[in-house]
mmJSON file of the N, C-alpha and C atoms, coordinates in Angstrom:
{"data_MODEL":{"atom_site":{
"group_PDB":["ATOM","ATOM","ATOM","ATOM","ATOM","ATOM","ATOM","ATOM","ATOM","ATOM","ATOM","ATOM","ATOM","ATOM","ATOM","ATOM","ATOM","ATOM","ATOM","ATOM","ATOM","ATOM","ATOM","ATOM","ATOM","ATOM","ATOM","ATOM","ATOM","ATOM","ATOM","ATOM","ATOM","ATOM","ATOM","ATOM","ATOM","ATOM","ATOM","ATOM","ATOM","ATOM","ATOM","ATOM","ATOM","ATOM","ATOM","ATOM","ATOM","ATOM","ATOM","ATOM","ATOM","ATOM","ATOM","ATOM","ATOM","ATOM","ATOM","ATOM","ATOM","ATOM","ATOM","ATOM","ATOM","ATOM","ATOM","ATOM","ATOM","ATOM","ATOM","ATOM","ATOM","ATOM","ATOM","ATOM","ATOM","ATOM","ATOM","ATOM","ATOM","ATOM","ATOM","ATOM","ATOM","ATOM","ATOM","ATOM","ATOM","ATOM","ATOM","ATOM","ATOM","ATOM","ATOM","ATOM","ATOM","ATOM","ATOM","ATOM","ATOM","ATOM","ATOM","ATOM","ATOM","ATOM","ATOM","ATOM","ATOM","ATOM","ATOM","ATOM","ATOM","ATOM","ATOM","ATOM","ATOM","ATOM","ATOM","ATOM","ATOM","ATOM","ATOM","ATOM","ATOM","ATOM","ATOM","ATOM","ATOM","ATOM","ATOM","ATOM","ATOM","ATOM","ATOM","ATOM","ATOM","ATOM","ATOM","ATOM","ATOM","ATOM","ATOM","ATOM","ATOM","ATOM","ATOM","ATOM","ATOM","ATOM","ATOM","ATOM","ATOM","ATOM","ATOM","ATOM","ATOM","ATOM","ATOM","ATOM","ATOM","ATOM","ATOM","ATOM","ATOM","ATOM","ATOM","ATOM","ATOM","ATOM","ATOM","ATOM","ATOM","ATOM","ATOM","ATOM","ATOM","ATOM","ATOM","ATOM","ATOM","ATOM","ATOM","ATOM","ATOM","ATOM","ATOM","ATOM","ATOM","ATOM","ATOM","ATOM","ATOM","ATOM","ATOM","ATOM","ATOM","ATOM","ATOM","ATOM","ATOM","ATOM","ATOM","ATOM","ATOM","ATOM","ATOM","ATOM","ATOM","ATOM","ATOM","ATOM","ATOM","ATOM","ATOM","ATOM","ATOM","ATOM","ATOM","ATOM","ATOM","ATOM","ATOM","ATOM","ATOM","ATOM","ATOM","ATOM","ATOM","ATOM","ATOM","ATOM","ATOM","ATOM","ATOM","ATOM","ATOM","ATOM","ATOM","ATOM"],
"id":[1,2,3,4,5,6,7,8,9,10,11,12,13,14,15,16,17,18,19,20,21,22,23,24,25,26,27,28,29,30,31,32,33,34,35,36,37,38,39,40,41,42,43,44,45,46,47,48,49,50,51,52,53,54,55,56,57,58,59,60,61,62,63,64,65,66,67,68,69,70,71,72,73,74,75,76,77,78,79,80,81,82,83,84,85,86,87,88,89,90,91,92,93,94,95,96,97,98,99,100,101,102,103,104,105,106,107,108,109,110,111,112,113,114,115,116,117,118,119,120,121,122,123,124,125,126,127,128,129,130,131,132,133,134,135,136,137,138,139,140,141,142,143,144,145,146,147,148,149,150,151,152,153,154,155,156,157,158,159,160,161,162,163,164,165,166,167,168,169,170,171,172,173,174,175,176,177,178,179,180,181,182,183,184,185,186,187,188,189,190,191,192,193,194,195,196,197,198,199,200,201,202,203,204,205,206,207,208,209,210,211,212,213,214,215,216,217,218,219,220,221,222,223,224,225,226,227,228,229,230,231,232,233,234,235,236,237,238,239,240],
"type_symbol":["N","C","C","N","C","C","N","C","C","N","C","C","N","C","C","N","C","C","N","C","C","N","C","C","N","C","C","N","C","C","N","C","C","N","C","C","N","C","C","N","C","C","N","C","C","N","C","C","N","C","C","N","C","C","N","C","C","N","C","C","N","C","C","N","C","C","N","C","C","N","C","C","N","C","C","N","C","C","N","C","C","N","C","C","N","C","C","N","C","C","N","C","C","N","C","C","N","C","C","N","C","C","N","C","C","N","C","C","N","C","C","N","C","C","N","C","C","N","C","C","N","C","C","N","C","C","N","C","C","N","C","C","N","C","C","N","C","C","N","C","C","N","C","C","N","C","C","N","C","C","N","C","C","N","C","C","N","C","C","N","C","C","N","C","C","N","C","C","N","C","C","N","C","C","N","C","C","N","C","C","N","C","C","N","C","C","N","C","C","N","C","C","N","C","C","N","C","C","N","C","C","N","C","C","N","C","C","N","C","C","N","C","C","N","C","C","N","C","C","N","C","C","N","C","C","N","C","C","N","C","C","N","C","C","N","C","C","N","C","C"],
"label_atom_id":["N","CA","C","N","CA","C","N","CA","C","N","CA","C","N","CA","C","N","CA","C","N","CA","C","N","CA","C","N","CA","C","N","CA","C","N","CA","C","N","CA","C","N","CA","C","N","CA","C","N","CA","C","N","CA","C","N","CA","C","N","CA","C","N","CA","C","N","CA","C","N","CA","C","N","CA","C","N","CA","C","N","CA","C","N","CA","C","N","CA","C","N","CA","C","N","CA","C","N","CA","C","N","CA","C","N","CA","C","N","CA","C","N","CA","C","N","CA","C","N","CA","C","N","CA","C","N","CA","C","N","CA","C","N","CA","C","N","CA","C","N","CA","C","N","CA","C","N","CA","C","N","CA","C","N","CA","C","N","CA","C","N","CA","C","N","CA","C","N","CA","C","N","CA","C","N","CA","C","N","CA","C","N","CA","C","N","CA","C","N","CA","C","N","CA","C","N","CA","C","N","CA","C","N","CA","C","N","CA","C","N","CA","C","N","CA","C","N","CA","C","N","CA","C","N","CA","C","N","CA","C","N","CA","C","N","CA","C","N","CA","C","N","CA","C","N","CA","C","N","CA","C","N","CA","C","N","CA","C","N","CA","C","N","CA","C","N","CA","C","N","CA","C","N","CA","C","N","CA","C"],
"label_alt_id":[null,null,null,null,null,null,null,null,null,null,null,null,null,null,null,null,null,null,null,null,null,null,null,null,null,null,null,null,null,null,null,null,null,null,null,null,null,null,null,null,null,null,null,null,null,null,null,null,null,null,null,null,null,null,null,null,null,null,null,null,null,null,null,null,null,null,null,null,null,null,null,null,null,null,null,null,null,null,null,null,null,null,null,null,null,null,null,null,null,null,null,null,null,null,null,null,null,null,null,null,null,null,null,null,null,null,null,null,null,null,null,null,null,null,null,null,null,null,null,null,null,null,null,null,null,null,null,null,null,null,null,null,null,null,null,null,null,null,null,null,null,null,null,null,null,null,null,null,null,null,null,null,null,null,null,null,null,null,null,null,null,null,null,null,null,null,null,null,null,null,null,null,null,null,null,null,null,null,null,null,null,null,null,null,null,null,null,null,null,null,null,null,null,null,null,null,null,null,null,null,null,null,null,null,null,null,null,null,null,null,null,null,null,null,null,null,null,null,null,null,null,null,null,null,null,null,null,null,null,null,null,null,null,null,null,null,null,null,null,null],
"label_comp_id":["MET","MET","MET","ALA","ALA","ALA","GLN","GLN","GLN","TYR","TYR","TYR","ASN","ASN","ASN","VAL","VAL","VAL","SER","SER","SER","PHE","PHE","PHE","LEU","LEU","LEU","CYS","CYS","CYS","SER","SER","SER","ASP","ASP","ASP","CYS","CYS","CYS","GLY","GLY","GLY","ARG","ARG","ARG","PHE","PHE","PHE","HIS","HIS","HIS","GLN","GLN","GLN","THR","THR","THR","LYS","LYS","LYS","ILE","ILE","ILE","SER","SER","SER","LEU","LEU","LEU","THR","THR","THR","LEU","LEU","LEU","PHE","PHE","PHE","ASP","ASP","ASP","GLY","GLY","GLY","PRO","PRO","PRO","ASP","ASP","ASP","ARG","ARG","ARG","LEU","LEU","LEU","LYS","LYS","LYS","ARG","ARG","ARG","LEU","LEU","LEU","GLY","GLY","GLY","GLU","GLU","GLU","VAL","VAL","VAL","TYR","TYR","TYR","THR","THR","THR","PRO","PRO","PRO","ASN","ASN","ASN","ALA","ALA","ALA","LEU","LEU","LEU","PRO","PRO","PRO","SER","SER","SER","GLU","GLU","GLU","VAL","VAL","VAL","PRO","PRO","PRO","GLN","GLN","GLN","LEU","LEU","LEU","LEU","LEU","LEU","GLN","GLN","GLN","LYS","LYS","LYS","HIS","HIS","HIS","VAL","VAL","VAL","THR","THR","THR","CYS","CYS","CYS","PRO","PRO","PRO","VAL","VAL","VAL","THR","THR","THR","ARG","ARG","ARG","ASN","ASN","ASN","SER","SER","SER","VAL","VAL","VAL","LYS","LYS","LYS","LEU","LEU","LEU","ASP","ASP","ASP","ASP","ASP","ASP","ASN","ASN","ASN","LYS","LYS","LYS","LEU","LEU","LEU","TYR","TYR","TYR","LEU","LEU","LEU","VAL","VAL","VAL","PRO","PRO","PRO","ILE","ILE","ILE","ASP","ASP","ASP","LYS","LYS","LYS","ASP","ASP","ASP"],
"label_asym_id":["A","A","A","A","A","A","A","A","A","A","A","A","A","A","A","A","A","A","A","A","A","A","A","A","A","A","A","A","A","A","A","A","A","A","A","A","A","A","A","A","A","A","A","A","A","A","A","A","A","A","A","A","A","A","A","A","A","A","A","A","A","A","A","A","A","A","A","A","A","A","A","A","A","A","A","A","A","A","A","A","A","A","A","A","A","A","A","A","A","A","A","A","A","A","A","A","A","A","A","A","A","A","A","A","A","A","A","A","A","A","A","A","A","A","A","A","A","A","A","A","A","A","A","A","A","A","A","A","A","A","A","A","A","A","A","A","A","A","A","A","A","A","A","A","A","A","A","A","A","A","A","A","A","A","A","A","A","A","A","A","A","A","A","A","A","A","A","A","A","A","A","A","A","A","A","A","A","A","A","A","A","A","A","A","A","A","A","A","A","A","A","A","A","A","A","A","A","A","A","A","A","A","A","A","A","A","A","A","A","A","A","A","A","A","A","A","A","A","A","A","A","A","A","A","A","A","A","A","A","A","A","A","A","A","A","A","A","A","A","A"],
"label_entity_id":["1","1","1","1","1","1","1","1","1","1","1","1","1","1","1","1","1","1","1","1","1","1","1","1","1","1","1","1","1","1","1","1","1","1","1","1","1","1","1","1","1","1","1","1","1","1","1","1","1","1","1","1","1","1","1","1","1","1","1","1","1","1","1","1","1","1","1","1","1","1","1","1","1","1","1","1","1","1","1","1","1","1","1","1","1","1","1","1","1","1","1","1","1","1","1","1","1","1","1","1","1","1","1","1","1","1","1","1","1","1","1","1","1","1","1","1","1","1","1","1","1","1","1","1","1","1","1","1","1","1","1","1","1","1","1","1","1","1","1","1","1","1","1","1","1","1","1","1","1","1","1","1","1","1","1","1","1","1","1","1","1","1","1","1","1","1","1","1","1","1","1","1","1","1","1","1","1","1","1","1","1","1","1","1","1","1","1","1","1","1","1","1","1","1","1","1","1","1","1","1","1","1","1","1","1","1","1","1","1","1","1","1","1","1","1","1","1","1","1","1","1","1","1","1","1","1","1","1","1","1","1","1","1","1","1","1","1","1","1","1"],
"label_seq_id":[1,1,1,2,2,2,3,3,3,4,4,4,5,5,5,6,6,6,7,7,7,8,8,8,9,9,9,10,10,10,11,11,11,12,12,12,13,13,13,14,14,14,15,15,15,16,16,16,17,17,17,18,18,18,19,19,19,20,20,20,21,21,21,22,22,22,23,23,23,24,24,24,25,25,25,26,26,26,27,27,27,28,28,28,29,29,29,30,30,30,31,31,31,32,32,32,33,33,33,34,34,34,35,35,35,36,36,36,37,37,37,38,38,38,39,39,39,40,40,40,41,41,41,42,42,42,43,43,43,44,44,44,45,45,45,46,46,46,47,47,47,48,48,48,49,49,49,50,50,50,51,51,51,52,52,52,53,53,53,54,54,54,55,55,55,56,56,56,57,57,57,58,58,58,59,59,59,60,60,60,61,61,61,62,62,62,63,63,63,64,64,64,65,65,65,66,66,66,67,67,67,68,68,68,69,69,69,70,70,70,71,71,71,72,72,72,73,73,73,74,74,74,75,75,75,76,76,76,77,77,77,78,78,78,79,79,79,80,80,80],
"pdbx_PDB_ins_code":[null,null,null,null,null,null,null,null,null,null,null,null,null,null,null,null,null,null,null,null,null,null,null,null,null,null,null,null,null,null,null,null,null,null,null,null,null,null,null,null,null,null,null,null,null,null,null,null,null,null,null,null,null,null,null,null,null,null,null,null,null,null,null,null,null,null,null,null,null,null,null,null,null,null,null,null,null,null,null,null,null,null,null,null,null,null,null,null,null,null,null,null,null,null,null,null,null,null,null,null,null,null,null,null,null,null,null,null,null,null,null,null,null,null,null,null,null,null,null,null,null,null,null,null,null,null,null,null,null,null,null,null,null,null,null,null,null,null,null,null,null,null,null,null,null,null,null,null,null,null,null,null,null,null,null,null,null,null,null,null,null,null,null,null,null,null,null,null,null,null,null,null,null,null,null,null,null,null,null,null,null,null,null,null,null,null,null,null,null,null,null,null,null,null,null,null,null,null,null,null,null,null,null,null,null,null,null,null,null,null,null,null,null,null,null,null,null,null,null,null,null,null,null,null,null,null,null,null,null,null,null,null,null,null,null,null,null,null,null,null],
"Cartn_x":[18.981,17.741,16.619,15.473,14.308,13.197,12.425,11.315,9.991,9.024,7.723,6.62,5.517,4.296,3.528,2.93,2.023,0.647,0.077,-1.216,-2.168,-3.461,-4.43,-5.293,-5.679,-6.599,-7.993,-8.696,-9.989,-11.054,-11.719,-12.785,-14.061,-14.109,-15.304,-15.281,-14.146,-14.083,-13.139,-12.325,-11.427,-10.121,-9.839,-8.605,-7.611,-6.349,-5.326,-5.341,-5.226,-5.132,-3.946,-3.212,-2.069,-2.529,-1.75,-1.899,-0.865,-0.748,0.243,1.568,1.728,2.931,3.823,5.113,6.103,7.205,7.831,8.87,10.101,11.269,12.522,13.042,13.341,13.825,15.14,16.018,17.291,17.121,16.401,16.215,14.741,14.078,12.646,12.351,11.08,10.68,10.816,10.966,11.107,9.762,8.692,7.352,6.351,5.109,4.05,3.987,3.888,3.849,3.013,2.255,1.441,2.358,1.992,2.82,3.124,2.148,2.326,3.321,3.655,4.661,6.072,6.17,7.476,7.793,6.783,6.955,6.148,6.683,5.89,5.018,3.915,3.036,3.746,4.74,5.457,6.524,6.829,7.903,7.398,6.104,5.568,6.156,6.399,6.845,5.819,6.28,5.419,4.215,4.305,3.188,2.035,2.336,1.332,0.257,0.593,-0.477,-1.413,-0.879,-1.726,-2.699,-2.25,-3.087,-4.203,-3.89,-4.868,-5.988,-5.808,-6.829,-7.84,-7.657,-8.49,-9.322,-10.387,-11.133,-10.58,-10.525,-10.08,-11.233,-11.139,-12.176,-11.71,-12.523,-12.233,-12.376,-11.34,-11.439,-12.395,-12.77,-13.678,-15.138,-15.466,-16.864,-17.19,-16.152,-16.288,-16.884,-16.871,-17.334,-16.177,-16.499,-15.51,-15.121,-13.819,-13.294,-12.433,-12.669,-11.859,-10.665,-9.471,-8.258,-7.893,-7.288,-6.639,-5.339,-4.482,-3.149,-3.187,-4.283,-4.386,-4.648,-5.054,-5.352,-4.19,-3.143,-2.026,-0.925,-0.404,0.628,1.767,2.965,4.113,4.159,4.169,4.22,5.508,6.43,7.702,7.482,8.269,8.249,9.302,8.874,9.807,10.672,11.956,12.875,13.145,12.841,13.042,14.439],
"Cartn_y":[-2.012,-2.032,-2.568,-1.996,-2.443,-2.862,-3.851,-4.323,-3.876,-3.607,-3.105,-3.815,-4.042,-4.455,-3.193,-3.168,-2.092,-2.546,-1.784,-2.116,-0.953,-1.236,-0.158,-0.061,1.161,1.416,1.288,0.269,-0.075,0.924,1.523,2.476,1.762,0.455,-0.305,-0.779,-1.356,-1.894,-1.103,-0.209,0.615,-0.047,-1.229,-1.95,-1.848,-2.187,-2.283,-3.689,-3.762,-5.041,-4.991,-6.084,-6.151,-6.335,-5.749,-6.046,-7.12,-7.509,-8.516,-7.878,-6.605,-5.869,-5.641,-5.911,-5.553,-4.774,-3.874,-3.005,-3.057,-2.852,-2.745,-1.325,-0.653,0.725,0.846,1.693,1.925,2.821,3.91,4.862,5.005,3.902,3.921,4.279,4.537,4.897,3.72,4.017,2.964,2.551,3.196,2.854,3.027,2.664,2.791,4.221,4.365,5.698,5.658,6.716,6.8,6.847,6.13,6.033,7.412,8.306,9.658,10.499,10.09,10.803,10.34,9.207,8.646,8.887,8.802,8.955,10.134,10.815,11.809,11.061,11.657,10.951,10.474,11.213,10.835,9.773,9.48,8.535,7.258,6.991,5.77,4.535,3.475,2.217,1.752,1.087,0.741,-0.114,-0.896,-1.754,-0.957,0.189,0.947,1.56,2.25,2.785,1.696,0.509,-0.602,-0.982,-0.953,-1.28,-0.247,1.01,2.081,2.032,1.27,1.16,0.063,-0.632,-1.78,-1.555,-2.316,-2.442,-3.677,-3.636,-4.784,-5.211,-6.421,-6.933,-6.866,-6.279,-6.267,-7.693,-8.253,-9.628,-9.793,-8.706,-8.781,-8.734,-7.733,-7.542,-8.16,-8.477,-9.016,-8.004,-6.729,-5.682,-5.177,-4.636,-4.075,-2.679,-2.4,-1.109,-0.524,0.739,1.437,2.058,1.758,2.298,3.648,4.487,5.699,5.857,6.743,6.843,7.332,7.927,8.344,7.172,6.031,4.855,3.869,4.092,3.149,3.529,2.518,2.718,1.727,2.158,1.249,0.728,-0.589,-1.219,-2.007,-1.633,-2.364,-3.833,-4.675,-6.119,-6.408,-6.957,-7.298,-8.471,-8.331,-9.438,-10.154,-11.406,-12.189,-12.72],
"Cartn_z":[3.225,2.492,3.368,3.207,3.967,3.012,3.429,2.613,3.224,2.341,2.749,1.982,2.656,1.984,1.644,0.466,0.121,0.609,1.528,2.109,1.893,2.024,1.884,3.129,3.437,4.53,3.943,4.349,3.773,4.207,3.225,3.531,3.964,3.791,4.137,5.592,6.035,7.401,8.313,7.743,8.543,8.949,8.407,8.731,7.579,7.887,6.852,6.264,4.939,4.24,3.287,3.197,2.301,0.856,-0.043,-1.458,-1.768,-3.004,-3.386,-3.797,-3.487,-3.885,-2.672,-2.847,-1.837,-2.533,-1.795,-2.345,-1.461,-2.055,-1.328,-1.518,-0.412,-0.463,0.293,-0.201,0.466,1.685,1.525,2.622,2.957,3.17,3.455,4.897,5.187,6.55,7.507,8.787,9.793,10.396,9.967,10.441,9.308,9.558,8.571,8.052,6.737,6.153,4.876,4.644,3.434,2.218,1.177,-0.025,-0.618,-0.589,-1.113,-0.347,0.867,1.654,1.309,0.639,0.286,-1.188,-2.041,-3.482,-3.997,-5.013,-5.725,-6.733,-7.192,-8.134,-9.404,-9.856,-11.083,-10.833,-9.582,-9.269,-8.607,-8.706,-8.103,-8.764,-8.007,-8.613,-9.648,-10.686,-11.823,-11.441,-10.376,-9.969,-9.349,-8.778,-8.027,-8.929,-10.018,-10.87,-11.397,-11.663,-12.098,-10.99,-9.76,-8.613,-8.449,-8.709,-8.534,-9.571,-10.639,-11.672,-11.371,-10.249,-9.941,-8.682,-8.589,-7.344,-6.635,-5.335,-4.55,-3.645,-3.14,-2.26,-0.814,0.03,1.463,1.966,2.594,3.085,4.266,4.905,6.054,5.603,4.773,4.367,3.016,2.253,0.887,-0.095,0.267,-0.633,-1.489,-2.636,-3.544,-3.07,-3.08,-2.623,-3.734,-4.092,-5.086,-4.375,-4.852,-4.237,-4.836,-4.021,-4.496,-3.719,-4.187,-3.575,-2.131,-1.684,-0.284,0.655,0.11,0.931,0.996,0.192,0.131,1.117,1.795,2.809,2.615,3.029,3.108,4.536,4.67,5.988,6.071,6.975,7.078,7.371,6.731,6.974,8.028,9.132,10.203,9.778,9.972,9.701,11.011,11.05,12.269,12.368],
"occupancy":[1.0,1.0,1.0,1.0,1.0,1.0,1.0,1.0,1.0,1.0,1.0,1.0,1.0,1.0,1.0,1.0,1.0,1.0,1.0,1.0,1.0,1.0,1.0,1.0,1.0,1.0,1.0,1.0,1.0,1.0,1.0,1.0,1.0,1.0,1.0,1.0,1.0,1.0,1.0,1.0,1.0,1.0,1.0,1.0,1.0,1.0,1.0,1.0,1.0,1.0,1.0,1.0,1.0,1.0,1.0,1.0,1.0,1.0,1.0,1.0,1.0,1.0,1.0,1.0,1.0,1.0,1.0,1.0,1.0,1.0,1.0,1.0,1.0,1.0,1.0,1.0,1.0,1.0,1.0,1.0,1.0,1.0,1.0,1.0,1.0,1.0,1.0,1.0,1.0,1.0,1.0,1.0,1.0,1.0,1.0,1.0,1.0,1.0,1.0,1.0,1.0,1.0,1.0,1.0,1.0,1.0,1.0,1.0,1.0,1.0,1.0,1.0,1.0,1.0,1.0,1.0,1.0,1.0,1.0,1.0,1.0,1.0,1.0,1.0,1.0,1.0,1.0,1.0,1.0,1.0,1.0,1.0,1.0,1.0,1.0,1.0,1.0,1.0,1.0,1.0,1.0,1.0,1.0,1.0,1.0,1.0,1.0,1.0,1.0,1.0,1.0,1.0,1.0,1.0,1.0,1.0,1.0,1.0,1.0,1.0,1.0,1.0,1.0,1.0,1.0,1.0,1.0,1.0,1.0,1.0,1.0,1.0,1.0,1.0,1.0,1.0,1.0,1.0,1.0,1.0,1.0,1.0,1.0,1.0,1.0,1.0,1.0,1.0,1.0,1.0,1.0,1.0,1.0,1.0,1.0,1.0,1.0,1.0,1.0,1.0,1.0,1.0,1.0,1.0,1.0,1.0,1.0,1.0,1.0,1.0,1.0,1.0,1.0,1.0,1.0,1.0,1.0,1.0,1.0,1.0,1.0,1.0,1.0,1.0,1.0,1.0,1.0,1.0,1.0,1.0,1.0,1.0,1.0,1.0,1.0,1.0,1.0,1.0,1.0,1.0],
"B_iso_or_equiv":[0.0,0.0,0.0,0.0,0.0,0.0,0.0,0.0,0.0,0.0,0.0,0.0,0.0,0.0,0.0,0.0,0.0,0.0,0.0,0.0,0.0,0.0,0.0,0.0,0.0,0.0,0.0,0.0,0.0,0.0,0.0,0.0,0.0,0.0,0.0,0.0,0.0,0.0,0.0,0.0,0.0,0.0,0.0,0.0,0.0,0.0,0.0,0.0,0.0,0.0,0.0,0.0,0.0,0.0,0.0,0.0,0.0,0.0,0.0,0.0,0.0,0.0,0.0,0.0,0.0,0.0,0.0,0.0,0.0,0.0,0.0,0.0,0.0,0.0,0.0,0.0,0.0,0.0,0.0,0.0,0.0,0.0,0.0,0.0,0.0,0.0,0.0,0.0,0.0,0.0,0.0,0.0,0.0,0.0,0.0,0.0,0.0,0.0,0.0,0.0,0.0,0.0,0.0,0.0,0.0,0.0,0.0,0.0,0.0,0.0,0.0,0.0,0.0,0.0,0.0,0.0,0.0,0.0,0.0,0.0,0.0,0.0,0.0,0.0,0.0,0.0,0.0,0.0,0.0,0.0,0.0,0.0,0.0,0.0,0.0,0.0,0.0,0.0,0.0,0.0,0.0,0.0,0.0,0.0,0.0,0.0,0.0,0.0,0.0,0.0,0.0,0.0,0.0,0.0,0.0,0.0,0.0,0.0,0.0,0.0,0.0,0.0,0.0,0.0,0.0,0.0,0.0,0.0,0.0,0.0,0.0,0.0,0.0,0.0,0.0,0.0,0.0,0.0,0.0,0.0,0.0,0.0,0.0,0.0,0.0,0.0,0.0,0.0,0.0,0.0,0.0,0.0,0.0,0.0,0.0,0.0,0.0,0.0,0.0,0.0,0.0,0.0,0.0,0.0,0.0,0.0,0.0,0.0,0.0,0.0,0.0,0.0,0.0,0.0,0.0,0.0,0.0,0.0,0.0,0.0,0.0,0.0,0.0,0.0,0.0,0.0,0.0,0.0,0.0,0.0,0.0,0.0,0.0,0.0,0.0,0.0,0.0,0.0,0.0,0.0],
"pdbx_formal_charge":[null,null,null,null,null,null,null,null,null,null,null,null,null,null,null,null,null,null,null,null,null,null,null,null,null,null,null,null,null,null,null,null,null,null,null,null,null,null,null,null,null,null,null,null,null,null,null,null,null,null,null,null,null,null,null,null,null,null,null,null,null,null,null,null,null,null,null,null,null,null,null,null,null,null,null,null,null,null,null,null,null,null,null,null,null,null,null,null,null,null,null,null,null,null,null,null,null,null,null,null,null,null,null,null,null,null,null,null,null,null,null,null,null,null,null,null,null,null,null,null,null,null,null,null,null,null,null,null,null,null,null,null,null,null,null,null,null,null,null,null,null,null,null,null,null,null,null,null,null,null,null,null,null,null,null,null,null,null,null,null,null,null,null,null,null,null,null,null,null,null,null,null,null,null,null,null,null,null,null,null,null,null,null,null,null,null,null,null,null,null,null,null,null,null,null,null,null,null,null,null,null,null,null,null,null,null,null,null,null,null,null,null,null,null,null,null,null,null,null,null,null,null,null,null,null,null,null,null,null,null,null,null,null,null,null,null,null,null,null,null],
"auth_seq_id":[1,1,1,2,2,2,3,3,3,4,4,4,5,5,5,6,6,6,7,7,7,8,8,8,9,9,9,10,10,10,11,11,11,12,12,12,13,13,13,14,14,14,15,15,15,16,16,16,17,17,17,18,18,18,19,19,19,20,20,20,21,21,21,22,22,22,23,23,23,24,24,24,25,25,25,26,26,26,27,27,27,28,28,28,29,29,29,30,30,30,31,31,31,32,32,32,33,33,33,34,34,34,35,35,35,36,36,36,37,37,37,38,38,38,39,39,39,40,40,40,41,41,41,42,42,42,43,43,43,44,44,44,45,45,45,46,46,46,47,47,47,48,48,48,49,49,49,50,50,50,51,51,51,52,52,52,53,53,53,54,54,54,55,55,55,56,56,56,57,57,57,58,58,58,59,59,59,60,60,60,61,61,61,62,62,62,63,63,63,64,64,64,65,65,65,66,66,66,67,67,67,68,68,68,69,69,69,70,70,70,71,71,71,72,72,72,73,73,73,74,74,74,75,75,75,76,76,76,77,77,77,78,78,78,79,79,79,80,80,80],
"auth_comp_id":["MET","MET","MET","ALA","ALA","ALA","GLN","GLN","GLN","TYR","TYR","TYR","ASN","ASN","ASN","VAL","VAL","VAL","SER","SER","SER","PHE","PHE","PHE","LEU","LEU","LEU","CYS","CYS","CYS","SER","SER","SER","ASP","ASP","ASP","CYS","CYS","CYS","GLY","GLY","GLY","ARG","ARG","ARG","PHE","PHE","PHE","HIS","HIS","HIS","GLN","GLN","GLN","THR","THR","THR","LYS","LYS","LYS","ILE","ILE","ILE","SER","SER","SER","LEU","LEU","LEU","THR","THR","THR","LEU","LEU","LEU","PHE","PHE","PHE","ASP","ASP","ASP","GLY","GLY","GLY","PRO","PRO","PRO","ASP","ASP","ASP","ARG","ARG","ARG","LEU","LEU","LEU","LYS","LYS","LYS","ARG","ARG","ARG","LEU","LEU","LEU","GLY","GLY","GLY","GLU","GLU","GLU","VAL","VAL","VAL","TYR","TYR","TYR","THR","THR","THR","PRO","PRO","PRO","ASN","ASN","ASN","ALA","ALA","ALA","LEU","LEU","LEU","PRO","PRO","PRO","SER","SER","SER","GLU","GLU","GLU","VAL","VAL","VAL","PRO","PRO","PRO","GLN","GLN","GLN","LEU","LEU","LEU","LEU","LEU","LEU","GLN","GLN","GLN","LYS","LYS","LYS","HIS","HIS","HIS","VAL","VAL","VAL","THR","THR","THR","CYS","CYS","CYS","PRO","PRO","PRO","VAL","VAL","VAL","THR","THR","THR","ARG","ARG","ARG","ASN","ASN","ASN","SER","SER","SER","VAL","VAL","VAL","LYS","LYS","LYS","LEU","LEU","LEU","ASP","ASP","ASP","ASP","ASP","ASP","ASN","ASN","ASN","LYS","LYS","LYS","LEU","LEU","LEU","TYR","TYR","TYR","LEU","LEU","LEU","VAL","VAL","VAL","PRO","PRO","PRO","ILE","ILE","ILE","ASP","ASP","ASP","LYS","LYS","LYS","ASP","ASP","ASP"],
"auth_asym_id":["A","A","A","A","A","A","A","A","A","A","A","A","A","A","A","A","A","A","A","A","A","A","A","A","A","A","A","A","A","A","A","A","A","A","A","A","A","A","A","A","A","A","A","A","A","A","A","A","A","A","A","A","A","A","A","A","A","A","A","A","A","A","A","A","A","A","A","A","A","A","A","A","A","A","A","A","A","A","A","A","A","A","A","A","A","A","A","A","A","A","A","A","A","A","A","A","A","A","A","A","A","A","A","A","A","A","A","A","A","A","A","A","A","A","A","A","A","A","A","A","A","A","A","A","A","A","A","A","A","A","A","A","A","A","A","A","A","A","A","A","A","A","A","A","A","A","A","A","A","A","A","A","A","A","A","A","A","A","A","A","A","A","A","A","A","A","A","A","A","A","A","A","A","A","A","A","A","A","A","A","A","A","A","A","A","A","A","A","A","A","A","A","A","A","A","A","A","A","A","A","A","A","A","A","A","A","A","A","A","A","A","A","A","A","A","A","A","A","A","A","A","A","A","A","A","A","A","A","A","A","A","A","A","A","A","A","A","A","A","A"],
"auth_atom_id":["N","CA","C","N","CA","C","N","CA","C","N","CA","C","N","CA","C","N","CA","C","N","CA","C","N","CA","C","N","CA","C","N","CA","C","N","CA","C","N","CA","C","N","CA","C","N","CA","C","N","CA","C","N","CA","C","N","CA","C","N","CA","C","N","CA","C","N","CA","C","N","CA","C","N","CA","C","N","CA","C","N","CA","C","N","CA","C","N","CA","C","N","CA","C","N","CA","C","N","CA","C","N","CA","C","N","CA","C","N","CA","C","N","CA","C","N","CA","C","N","CA","C","N","CA","C","N","CA","C","N","CA","C","N","CA","C","N","CA","C","N","CA","C","N","CA","C","N","CA","C","N","CA","C","N","CA","C","N","CA","C","N","CA","C","N","CA","C","N","CA","C","N","CA","C","N","CA","C","N","CA","C","N","CA","C","N","CA","C","N","CA","C","N","CA","C","N","CA","C","N","CA","C","N","CA","C","N","CA","C","N","CA","C","N","CA","C","N","CA","C","N","CA","C","N","CA","C","N","CA","C","N","CA","C","N","CA","C","N","CA","C","N","CA","C","N","CA","C","N","CA","C","N","CA","C","N","CA","C","N","CA","C","N","CA","C","N","CA","C","N","CA","C","N","CA","C","N","CA","C"],
"pdbx_PDB_model_num":[1,1,1,1,1,1,1,1,1,1,1,1,1,1,1,1,1,1,1,1,1,1,1,1,1,1,1,1,1,1,1,1,1,1,1,1,1,1,1,1,1,1,1,1,1,1,1,1,1,1,1,1,1,1,1,1,1,1,1,1,1,1,1,1,1,1,1,1,1,1,1,1,1,1,1,1,1,1,1,1,1,1,1,1,1,1,1,1,1,1,1,1,1,1,1,1,1,1,1,1,1,1,1,1,1,1,1,1,1,1,1,1,1,1,1,1,1,1,1,1,1,1,1,1,1,1,1,1,1,1,1,1,1,1,1,1,1,1,1,1,1,1,1,1,1,1,1,1,1,1,1,1,1,1,1,1,1,1,1,1,1,1,1,1,1,1,1,1,1,1,1,1,1,1,1,1,1,1,1,1,1,1,1,1,1,1,1,1,1,1,1,1,1,1,1,1,1,1,1,1,1,1,1,1,1,1,1,1,1,1,1,1,1,1,1,1,1,1,1,1,1,1,1,1,1,1,1,1,1,1,1,1,1,1,1,1,1,1,1,1]
}}}
């Protein structure tokens, strides 16, 4: 099993920022991958649609950013 942070590609500053959601997958990708490439829209984890209904704050610019599923990525968590 591999663990992933759900992160978004910020349209305001162009950087990746973590959300407060992490997922565990049995056959997940070994590198950063867009969430839509791993899940179909009907099979998204229950936390993700809730996230898509919110605006988040860019930690760099402090501006509000509207998320969509094209901006969400799975980022593998390195196990030390």
